[in-house]
All heavy atoms as an XYZ file, in Angstrom:
740
protein
N       0.868     -1.165      0.023
C      -0.027     -0.021      0.042
C       0.873      1.264      0.031
O       0.537      2.242     -0.652
C      -0.918     -0.025      1.214
C      -1.814      1.245      1.184
S      -2.797      1.411      2.668
C      -1.633      2.141      3.773
N       1.985      1.251      0.669
C       2.858      2.400      0.761
C       3.361      2.812     -0.588
O       3.432      4.013     -0.898
C       3.938      2.127      1.754
N       3.739      1.861     -1.416
C       4.250      2.176     -2.741
C       3.212      2.757     -3.608
O       3.501      3.650     -4.459
C       4.913      1.004     -3.398
C       3.945     -0.118     -3.783
N       3.444     -0.969     -2.814
C       3.410     -0.472     -4.957
C       2.618     -1.785     -3.388
N       2.592     -1.468     -4.691
N       1.958      2.380     -3.445
C       0.840      2.939     -4.173
C       0.634      4.381     -3.802
O       0.482      5.260     -4.659
C      -0.426      2.147     -3.965
C      -1.621      2.716     -4.633
C      -1.482      2.555     -6.214
C      -2.865      1.895     -4.195
N       0.630      4.692     -2.489
C       0.482      6.086     -2.090
C       1.612      6.988     -2.558
O       1.412      8.138     -2.868
C       0.326      6.137     -0.546
C      -0.976      5.689      0.017
C      -0.971      5.677      1.512
C      -2.110      6.575     -0.470
N       2.836      6.452     -2.540
C       3.973      7.230     -3.000
C       3.880      7.534     -4.461
O       4.163      8.633     -4.947
C       5.314      6.503     -2.686
C       5.721      6.418     -1.270
C       6.950      5.616     -1.143
C       5.836      7.786     -0.699
N       3.352      6.645     -5.254
C       3.153      6.896     -6.715
C       2.044      7.866     -6.938
O       2.146      8.812     -7.730
C       2.823      5.584     -7.398
C       4.047      4.924     -7.960
C       3.584      3.858     -8.938
N       2.954      2.747     -8.201
C       2.027      2.019     -8.715
N       1.632      2.125     -9.898
N       1.420      1.108     -7.935
N       0.981      7.804     -6.198
C      -0.120      8.677     -6.385
C       0.186     10.097     -5.928
O      -0.143     11.085     -6.641
C      -1.413      8.155     -5.613
C      -1.939      6.868     -6.266
C      -2.512      9.224     -5.609
C      -3.037      6.266     -5.511
N       0.904     10.236     -4.898
C       1.172     11.529     -4.304
C       2.594     12.052     -4.650
O       3.162     12.954     -3.968
C       0.892     11.547     -2.895
C      -0.527     11.413     -2.511
N      -1.417     12.425     -2.691
C      -1.212     10.303     -2.104
C      -2.641     11.971     -2.429
N      -2.521     10.713     -2.052
N       3.258     11.487     -5.632
C       4.617     11.924     -5.980
C       4.583     13.370     -6.475
O       5.568     14.120     -6.237
C       5.211     11.015     -7.001
O       4.484     10.999     -8.148
N       3.530     13.926     -7.185
C       3.608     15.337     -7.503
C       3.632     16.276     -6.262
O       4.183     17.347     -6.350
C       2.252     15.543     -8.250
C       1.972     14.186     -8.776
C       2.434     13.262     -7.766
N       3.125     15.783     -5.141
C       3.141     16.616     -3.979
C       4.584     16.720     -3.380
O       4.858     17.703     -2.740
C       2.278     16.051     -2.815
C       0.765     16.101     -3.156
N       0.145     17.299     -3.194
C      -0.064     15.166     -3.462
C      -1.109     17.087     -3.531
N      -1.287     15.794     -3.700
N       5.441     15.808     -3.766
C       6.809     15.933     -3.231
C       7.515     17.057     -3.942
O       8.557     17.572     -3.442
C       7.559     14.589     -3.441
C       7.033     13.556     -2.487
C       7.898     12.312     -2.643
N       7.274     11.557     -3.696
C       7.832     10.507     -4.241
N       8.980     10.076     -3.858
N       7.161      9.764     -5.174
N       7.085     17.510     -5.128
C       7.738     18.552     -5.845
C       7.542     19.875     -5.100
O       8.371     20.810     -5.205
C       7.161     18.687     -7.241
N       6.453     19.994     -4.295
C       6.262     21.188     -3.523
C       7.220     21.333     -2.353
O       7.293     22.394     -1.683
C       4.911     21.249     -2.946
C       3.805     21.505     -3.995
C       2.760     20.642     -4.143
C       3.909     22.491     -4.905
C       1.698     20.825     -5.032
C       2.931     22.717     -5.943
C       1.850     21.874     -5.952
O       0.888     22.101     -6.870
N       7.918     20.332     -2.017
C       8.884     20.408     -0.908
C      10.156     21.138     -1.286
O      11.046     21.134     -0.414
C       9.211     18.952     -0.383
S       7.715     18.174      0.330
N      10.288     21.636     -2.484
C      11.430     22.390     -2.839
C      11.493     23.643     -2.013
O      10.525     24.093     -1.401
C      11.333     22.826     -4.313
C      11.325     21.640     -5.315
C      11.079     22.089     -6.665
C      12.649     20.790     -5.240
N      12.665     24.241     -1.854
C      12.741     25.444     -0.964
C      11.843     26.578     -1.463
O      11.749     26.836     -2.674
C      14.265     25.888     -1.104
C      14.906     24.608     -1.568
C      13.986     23.812     -2.353
N      11.163     27.151     -0.590
C      10.215     28.215     -0.915
C       8.818     27.789     -1.141
O       7.947     28.597     -1.383
N       8.560     26.493     -1.237
C       7.243     25.929     -1.546
C       6.741     25.125     -0.410
O       5.858     24.227     -0.657
C       7.288     25.111     -2.831
C       7.693     25.906     -4.037
N       6.897     26.807     -4.703
C       8.904     25.900     -4.632
C       7.547     27.313     -5.722
N       8.737     26.848     -5.699
N       7.099     25.413      0.802
C       6.689     24.553      1.888
C       5.231     24.760      2.213
O       4.616     23.892      2.732
C       7.566     24.844      3.143
C       7.544     26.281      3.536
C       8.387     27.287      3.112
C       6.584     26.873      4.451
N       8.013     28.458      3.624
C       6.931     28.273      4.547
C       5.577     26.401      5.183
C       6.227     29.203      5.286
C       4.857     27.265      5.996
C       5.171     28.690      6.031
N       4.765     25.981      1.960
C       3.306     26.246      2.282
C       2.339     25.341      1.411
O       1.358     24.795      1.992
C       2.948     27.765      2.039
C       1.566     28.046      2.463
C       1.225     28.103      3.822
C       0.649     28.426      1.584
C      -0.075     28.396      4.222
C      -0.682     28.692      1.912
C      -0.982     28.723      3.264
N       2.711     25.147      0.159
C       1.874     24.307     -0.688
C       2.004     22.816     -0.258
O       1.016     22.069     -0.387
C       2.310     24.419     -2.157
C       1.762     25.704     -2.812
S      -0.017     25.828     -2.774
C      -0.495     24.593     -3.957
N       3.120     22.407      0.220
C       3.237     21.068      0.745
C       2.451     20.889      2.039
O       1.895     19.791      2.218
C       4.710     20.634      0.934
O       5.248     21.345      2.018
N       2.296     21.888      2.807
C       1.413     21.806      4.007
C       0.012     21.752      3.655
O      -0.759     21.030      4.269
C       1.693     22.996      4.905
C       3.006     23.076      5.661
C       3.025     24.304      6.501
C       3.134     21.873      6.622
N      -0.408     22.449      2.542
C      -1.747     22.338      2.125
C      -2.153     21.005      1.488
O      -3.316     20.601      1.486
C      -2.089     23.455      1.082
C      -2.145     24.895      1.637
C      -2.350     25.844      0.504
C      -3.259     25.000      2.618
N      -1.138     20.322      1.006
C      -1.368     18.965      0.414
C      -1.371     17.832      1.458
O      -1.800     16.736      1.107
N      -1.016     18.109      2.617
C      -0.889     17.027      3.642
C      -2.340     16.528      4.050
O      -2.451     15.267      4.091
C      -0.135     17.552      4.955
C       1.327     17.599      4.547
C      -0.392     16.545      6.095
C       2.176     18.153      5.697
N      -3.326     17.332      4.194
C      -4.695     16.746      4.449
C      -5.185     15.815      3.396
O      -5.785     14.818      3.662
C      -5.633     17.999      4.622
C      -4.719     19.068      4.995
C      -3.377     18.800      4.285
N      -4.926     16.196      2.095
C      -5.360     15.352      1.001
C      -4.629     14.005      1.015
O      -5.193     13.023      0.804
C      -5.036     16.079     -0.280
C      -5.600     15.494     -1.561
C      -6.932     15.388     -1.788
C      -4.689     15.013     -2.493
C      -7.437     14.828     -2.947
C      -5.171     14.409     -3.651
C      -6.515     14.346     -3.910
O      -7.017     13.758     -5.034
N      -3.330     14.055      1.400
C      -2.554     12.803      1.413
C      -3.076     11.948      2.572
O      -3.208     10.696      2.421
C      -1.073     13.143      1.660
C      -0.145     12.002      1.899
C      -0.010     11.194      0.649
C       1.220     12.506      2.333
N      -3.304     12.536      3.735
C      -3.768     11.732      4.901
C      -5.163     11.214      4.671
O      -5.426     10.057      5.116
C      -3.750     12.649      6.196
C      -2.341     13.081      6.619
C      -2.470     13.956      7.865
C      -1.517     11.888      6.964
N      -6.040     11.909      3.995
C      -7.370     11.471      3.700
C      -7.339     10.219      2.783
O      -7.961      9.237      3.013
C      -8.176     12.560      3.034
C      -9.533     12.139      2.582
C     -10.564     11.875      3.523
C      -9.812     11.932      1.264
C     -11.803     11.410      3.146
C     -11.060     11.462      0.869
C     -12.039     11.232      1.792
O     -13.248     10.778      1.334
N      -6.507     10.313      1.741
C      -6.363      9.198      0.839
C      -5.690      7.953      1.494
O      -6.049      6.817      1.227
C      -5.619      9.589     -0.433
C      -6.539     10.381     -1.356
O      -7.677     10.248     -1.345
N      -5.894     11.220     -2.125
N      -4.709      8.227      2.357
C      -4.061      7.128      3.098
C      -5.094      6.447      3.978
O      -5.025      5.199      4.123
C      -2.901      7.670      3.887
N      -5.958      7.187      4.669
C      -6.978      6.582      5.457
C      -7.966      5.745      4.641
O      -8.358      4.681      5.037
C      -7.737      7.715      6.251
C      -8.789      7.142      7.243
C      -9.432      8.301      8.040
N     -10.252      9.098      7.095
C     -11.586      8.961      6.883
N     -12.220      7.987      7.558
N     -12.187      9.669      6.068
N      -8.331      6.314      3.511
C      -9.229      5.543      2.645
C      -8.578      4.232      2.161
O      -9.211      3.159      2.192
C      -9.608      6.358      1.408
C     -10.641      7.428      1.561
C     -10.837      8.107      0.212
C     -11.887      6.950      2.110
N      -7.316      4.219      1.783
C      -6.648      3.025      1.291
C      -6.451      2.054      2.506
O      -6.597      0.861      2.278
C      -5.324      3.377      0.729
C      -5.505      3.952     -0.673
C      -4.979      5.214     -1.001
C      -6.201      3.212     -1.700
C      -5.052      5.709     -2.265
C      -6.344      3.826     -2.950
C      -5.770      5.033     -3.198
O      -5.964      5.581     -4.444
N      -6.143      2.618      3.654
C      -5.864      1.673      4.777
C      -7.131      0.945      5.287
O      -7.111     -0.159      5.686
C      -5.191      2.394      5.912
O      -6.064      3.333      6.482
N      -8.236      1.626      5.192
C      -9.535      1.037      5.542
C     -10.287      0.355      4.433
O     -11.400     -0.115      4.582
C     -10.489      2.167      6.129
C     -10.015      2.759      7.451
C     -10.924      3.787      7.867
N     -10.546      4.392      9.145
C     -11.141      5.330      9.779
N     -12.280      5.795      9.286
N     -10.681      5.868     10.897
N      -9.672      0.375      3.243
C     -10.202     -0.197      2.010
C     -11.545      0.433      1.736
O     -12.484     -0.239      1.185
C     -10.285     -1.642      2.108
C      -8.945     -2.330      2.288
C      -8.878     -3.808      2.193
N      -9.450     -4.321      0.944
C      -8.706     -4.470     -0.184
N      -7.482     -4.070     -0.194
N      -9.269     -4.975     -1.247
N     -11.719      1.760      2.020
C     -12.970      2.463      1.676
C     -12.900      3.119      0.309
O     -13.833      3.646     -0.145
C     -13.207      3.558      2.707
C     -13.531      3.039      4.080
C     -13.783      4.141      5.058
O     -13.620      5.330      4.757
O     -14.021      3.745      6.234
N     -11.756      3.039     -0.407
C     -11.707      3.529     -1.742
C     -12.320      2.615     -2.728
O     -12.629      3.040     -3.843
C     -10.246      3.738     -2.085
C      -9.415      2.526     -2.240
N      -8.995      1.736     -1.170
C      -8.929      1.833     -3.340
C      -8.311      0.696     -1.577
N      -8.294      0.677     -2.939
N     -12.671      1.409     -2.302
C     -13.397      0.462     -3.188
C     -14.885      0.608     -2.839
O     -15.304      0.582     -1.694
C     -12.914     -0.956     -2.934
C     -11.438     -1.181     -3.059
C     -11.067     -2.564     -2.532
C     -11.058     -1.086     -4.594
N     -15.696      0.723     -3.856
C     -17.161      0.800     -3.646
C     -17.808     -0.435     -4.111
O     -17.534     -1.006     -5.169
C     -17.722      2.038     -4.404
C     -17.234      3.384     -3.984
C     -17.724      4.441     -4.924
C     -17.559      3.637     -2.542
N     -18.757     -0.898     -3.365
C     -19.533     -2.081     -3.650
C     -20.773     -1.651     -4.624
O     -21.524     -0.835     -4.228
C     -20.083     -2.714     -2.414
C     -20.815     -4.055     -2.701
O     -20.665     -4.600     -3.819
O     -21.487     -4.532     -1.812
N     -20.732     -2.212     -5.810
C     -21.769     -1.820     -6.809
C     -23.147     -2.159     -6.308
O     -24.148     -1.547     -6.751
C     -21.469     -2.411     -8.196
C     -20.242     -1.780     -8.788
C     -21.349     -3.863     -8.163
N     -23.314     -3.191     -5.491
C     -24.628     -3.555     -5.039
C     -25.084     -2.634     -3.920
O     -26.379     -2.509     -3.738
C     -24.663     -5.023     -4.500
O     -23.710     -5.078     -3.376
C     -24.239     -5.955     -5.583
N     -24.234     -1.895     -3.250
C     -24.647     -1.019     -2.176
C     -24.449      0.393     -2.531
O     -24.624      1.291     -1.684
C     -23.810     -1.333     -0.943
C     -24.023     -2.694     -0.384
C     -25.356     -2.768      0.343
O     -25.767     -1.739      0.946
O     -25.992     -3.895      0.249
N     -24.135      0.751     -3.748
C     -23.779      2.156     -4.162
C     -24.994      3.077     -3.970
O     -24.800      4.247     -3.580
C     -23.235      2.187     -5.532
C     -22.690      3.583     -5.897
C     -24.270      1.894     -6.597
C     -21.424      3.905     -5.081
N     -26.209      2.692     -4.236
C     -27.361      3.494     -4.167
C     -27.733      3.867     -2.678
O     -28.475      4.760     -2.444
C     -28.529      2.959     -4.925
C     -28.285      2.990     -6.416
C     -28.088      1.802     -7.105
C     -28.288      4.240     -7.035
C     -27.795      1.867     -8.477
C     -28.010      4.216     -8.459
C     -27.810      3.058     -9.185
N     -27.297      2.972     -1.765
C     -27.579      3.328     -0.341
C     -26.624      4.421      0.154
O     -27.025      5.119      1.109
C     -27.354      2.009      0.519
C     -28.330      1.001      0.211
O     -29.422      1.239     -0.268
N     -28.031     -0.281      0.476
N     -25.490      4.573     -0.392
C     -24.570      5.599      0.041
C     -24.303      6.667     -1.008
O     -23.291      7.353     -0.932
C     -23.214      4.922      0.427
O     -22.610      4.282     -0.760
C     -23.351      3.899      1.489
N     -25.156      6.810     -1.972
C     -24.904      7.713     -3.101
C     -24.778      9.146     -2.691
O     -23.873      9.875     -3.081
C     -25.973      7.531     -4.126
C     -25.764      8.170     -5.447
C     -24.486      7.743     -6.140
C     -26.965      8.050     -6.399
N     -25.674      9.655     -1.796
C     -25.617     11.039     -1.399
C     -24.372     11.391     -0.661
O     -23.727     12.359     -0.840
C     -26.874     11.392     -0.569
C     -28.076     11.485     -1.422
O     -28.017     11.805     -2.601
N     -29.294     11.243     -0.822
N     -23.981     10.439      0.271
C     -22.739     10.691      1.074
C     -21.503     10.624      0.133
O     -20.582     11.546      0.252
C     -22.641      9.557      2.174
C     -21.317      9.619      2.948
C     -21.238     10.892      3.794
C     -21.242      8.415      3.866
N     -21.469      9.685     -0.793
C     -20.325      9.613     -1.701
C     -20.277     10.864     -2.627
O     -19.176     11.317     -2.887
C     -20.430      8.354     -2.567
C     -20.161      7.111     -1.839
C     -18.832      7.007     -1.206
O     -17.864      7.464     -1.855
O     -18.722      6.464     -0.132
N     -21.395     11.358     -3.041
C     -21.356     12.601     -3.870
C     -20.846     13.756     -3.106
O     -20.072     14.592     -3.603
C     -22.750     12.913     -4.382
C     -23.213     12.174     -5.580
C     -24.406     12.840     -6.312
C     -25.633     12.877     -5.446
N     -26.814     13.303     -6.147
N     -21.247     13.863     -1.816
C     -20.697     14.977     -0.934
C     -19.195     14.881     -0.772
O     -18.487     15.882     -0.788
C     -21.469     14.984      0.335
C     -22.875     15.503      0.246
C     -23.607     15.379      1.578
C     -25.054     15.735      1.462
N     -25.769     15.572      2.674
N     -18.726     13.675     -0.531
C     -17.289     13.462     -0.315
C     -16.575     13.840     -1.620
O     -15.539     14.580     -1.525
C     -16.979     11.951     -0.035
C     -17.256     11.550      1.331
C     -16.855     10.081      1.433
C     -17.222      9.437      2.712
N     -16.769      7.999      2.750
N     -17.075     13.424     -2.767
C     -16.375     13.692     -4.046
C     -16.412     15.178     -4.345
O     -15.415     15.726     -4.851
C     -17.030     12.961     -5.197
C     -17.063     11.430     -5.039
C     -15.712     10.802     -5.132
N     -15.831      9.301     -5.318
C     -15.681      8.442     -4.317
N     -15.562      8.852     -3.103
N     -15.774      7.135     -4.528
N     -17.544     15.824     -4.107
C     -17.621     17.276     -4.356
C     -16.686     18.097     -3.433
O     -16.056     19.067     -3.822
C     -19.074     17.795     -4.197
C     -19.919     17.385     -5.414
C     -21.370     17.835     -5.095
C     -19.462     18.006     -6.705
N     -16.581     17.674     -2.174
C     -15.635     18.325     -1.291
C     -14.220     18.119     -1.723
O     -13.428     19.094     -1.696
C     -15.867     17.802      0.135
C     -15.024     18.571      1.193
C     -15.345     19.774      1.632
C     -13.874     17.939      1.661
C     -14.604     20.503      2.538
C     -13.150     18.613      2.592
C     -13.496     19.878      2.995
N     -13.903     16.923     -2.093
C     -12.506     16.656     -2.568
C     -12.247     17.424     -3.848
O     -11.140     17.956     -4.028
C     -12.417     15.130     -2.817
C     -11.062     14.641     -2.940
C     -11.040     13.091     -3.066
C      -9.755     12.512     -3.155
N      -9.739     11.025     -3.269
N     -13.132     17.513     -4.797
C     -12.974     18.301     -5.979
C     -12.806     19.779     -5.650
O     -11.927     20.426     -6.320
C     -14.178     18.107     -6.918
C     -14.190     18.885     -8.240
C     -13.037     18.363     -9.083
C     -15.511     18.717     -8.925
N     -13.563     20.299     -4.751
C     -13.421     21.757     -4.334
C     -12.068     21.995     -3.748
O     -11.465     23.056     -4.043
N     -11.557     21.062     -2.972
C     -10.233     21.175     -2.296
C      -9.178     21.239     -3.377
O      -8.237     22.051     -3.357
C     -10.041     20.038     -1.325
C      -8.725     20.172     -0.564
C      -8.603     21.042      0.512
C      -7.652     19.339     -0.867
C      -7.416     21.129      1.146
C      -6.466     19.462     -0.189
C      -6.329     20.348      0.831
O      -5.170     20.427      1.545
N      -9.254     20.367     -4.345
C      -8.259     20.225     -5.441
C      -8.319     21.524     -6.325
O      -7.284     22.078     -6.742
C      -8.446     18.952     -6.245
C      -7.571     19.012     -7.473
C      -8.081     17.738     -5.426
N      -9.508     22.003     -6.575
C      -9.677     23.282     -7.376
C      -9.070     24.395     -6.563
O      -8.475     25.308     -7.166
C     -11.158     23.458     -7.711
C     -11.600     22.466     -8.808
C     -11.382     24.889     -8.204
C     -13.032     22.478     -9.165
N      -9.283     24.484     -5.294
C      -8.680     25.519     -4.465
C      -7.168     25.457     -4.550
O      -6.512     26.520     -4.735
C      -9.079     25.422     -3.001
C      -8.498     26.496     -2.156
S      -8.484     26.121     -0.330
C      -7.310     24.761     -0.267
N      -6.511     24.251     -4.459
C      -5.122     24.166     -4.591
C      -4.671     24.557     -6.012
O      -3.571     25.228     -6.118
C      -4.680     22.717     -4.313
C      -4.728     22.192     -2.859
C      -4.274     20.731     -2.778
C      -3.862     23.083     -2.033
N      -5.426     24.203     -7.049
C      -5.059     24.634     -8.372
C      -5.088     26.171     -8.544
O      -4.170     26.804     -9.093
C      -6.049     23.979     -9.395
C      -5.804     24.403    -10.854
C      -4.499     23.901    -11.359
C      -6.984     23.988    -11.695
N      -6.113     26.770     -7.981
C      -6.206     28.265     -8.034
C      -5.085     28.908     -7.325
O      -4.485     29.938     -7.777
C      -7.527     28.767     -7.497
S      -8.937     28.319     -8.516
N      -4.705     28.424     -6.129
C      -3.600     28.981     -5.403
C      -2.291     28.801     -6.150
O      -1.413     29.702     -6.217
C      -3.458     28.303     -4.039
C      -4.439     28.779     -2.961
C      -4.280     27.942     -1.713
C      -4.159     30.270     -2.689
N      -2.081     27.644     -6.790
C      -0.877     27.389     -7.609
C      -0.805     28.374     -8.752
O       0.280     28.894     -9.001
C      -0.854     25.907     -8.080
O      -0.826     25.023     -7.039
N      -1.909     28.529     -9.474
C      -1.921     29.453    -10.595
C      -1.701     30.855    -10.148
O      -0.957     31.636    -10.845
C      -3.209     29.337    -11.356
C      -3.385     28.022    -12.178
C      -4.754     28.020    -12.823
C      -2.345     27.925    -13.205
N      -2.236     31.248     -9.068
C      -2.077     32.634     -8.471
C      -0.581     32.831     -8.167
O       0.001     33.898     -8.554
C      -2.909     32.826     -7.203
C      -2.548     34.082     -6.558
C      -3.060     35.323     -7.044
C      -1.869     34.119     -5.379
C      -2.791     36.538     -6.426
C      -1.650     35.319     -4.690
C      -2.097     36.482     -5.195
N       0.044     31.889     -7.495
C       1.431     32.068     -7.186
C       2.372     31.998     -8.392
O       3.423     32.617     -8.412
C       1.903     31.048     -6.078
C       1.441     31.418     -4.705
C       1.410     32.730     -4.200
C       1.061     30.648     -3.665
N       0.923     32.731     -2.967
C       0.679     31.422     -2.566
C       0.892     29.252     -3.525
C       0.278     30.920     -1.374
C       0.443     28.754     -2.346
C       0.151     29.584     -1.280
N       1.964     31.218     -9.399
C       2.709     31.186    -10.627
C       2.718     32.522    -11.354
O       3.724     32.990    -11.771
C       2.167     30.046    -11.540
C       2.762     29.988    -12.948
C       4.187     29.367    -12.847
C       1.872     29.166    -13.845
N       1.519     33.101    -11.420
C       1.364     34.445    -12.056
C       2.050     35.472    -11.264
O       2.756     36.417    -11.874
C      -0.036     34.775    -12.284
C      -0.846     33.919    -13.281
C      -2.316     34.260    -13.247
C      -0.228     34.098    -14.652
N       1.996     35.381     -9.952
C       2.675     36.388     -9.075
C       4.134     36.305     -9.252
O       4.806     37.342     -9.348
C       2.236     36.134     -7.659
C       2.706     37.199     -6.665
C       1.998     38.501     -6.954
C       2.366     36.713     -5.238
N       4.662     35.119     -9.277
C       6.130     35.031     -9.445
C       6.610     35.392    -10.876
O       7.629     35.963    -10.993
C       6.614     33.566     -9.179
O       6.079     32.709    -10.118
N       5.746     35.149    -11.888
C       6.105     35.595    -13.240
C       6.067     37.096    -13.302
O       6.906     37.709    -14.026
C       5.123     35.002    -14.233
N       5.157     37.795    -12.620
C       5.073     39.217    -12.638
C       6.253     39.850    -11.899
O       6.748     40.951    -12.226
C       3.789     39.751    -12.137
C       2.562     39.445    -13.079
C       1.297     39.853    -12.385
C       2.691     40.083    -14.424
N       6.651     39.160    -10.807
C       7.795     39.660    -10.028
C       9.069     39.577    -10.853
O      10.008     40.381    -10.616
C       7.916     38.918     -8.734
C       6.902     39.306     -7.702
O       6.290     40.417     -7.891
O       6.726     38.606     -6.726
N       9.209     38.571    -11.673
C      10.488     38.440    -12.496
C      10.613     39.541    -13.470
O      11.684     39.903    -13.904
C      10.465     37.112    -13.236
C      10.690     35.953    -12.206
O      11.184     36.226    -11.098
O      10.374     34.810    -12.570
N       9.447     40.137    -13.973
C       9.552     41.169    -14.988
C      10.000     42.466    -14.390
O      10.538     43.320    -15.101
C       8.133     41.358    -15.602
C       7.725     40.220    -16.464
C       6.375     40.438    -17.111
O       5.756     41.525    -16.872
O       5.884     39.535    -17.806
N       9.813     42.706    -13.089
C      10.225     43.959    -12.467
C      11.654     44.066    -12.155
O      12.540     43.563    -12.188
C       9.437     44.190    -11.215
C       7.990     44.382    -11.468
C       7.185     44.429    -10.138
O       7.795     44.383     -9.062
O       5.957     44.575    -10.198
């Protein structure tokens, strides 16, 4: 399981470069959430029980999508900010 998590979250290790520690801190909850799902084997869904948990699963997925979009927006903001600082 550990090698699977390392492969999935290898892009987060790129944030550990000097000066990018804040983004790596923002990625830690996402890493821990996925590690918890894999360790409890909750990342697998039973197709016969999916309609019993559909609303909960939709809420989880939408929250996770919102979190990833927030990280993307922050990354793009800091990318543009650093590009504009280089021009000055």
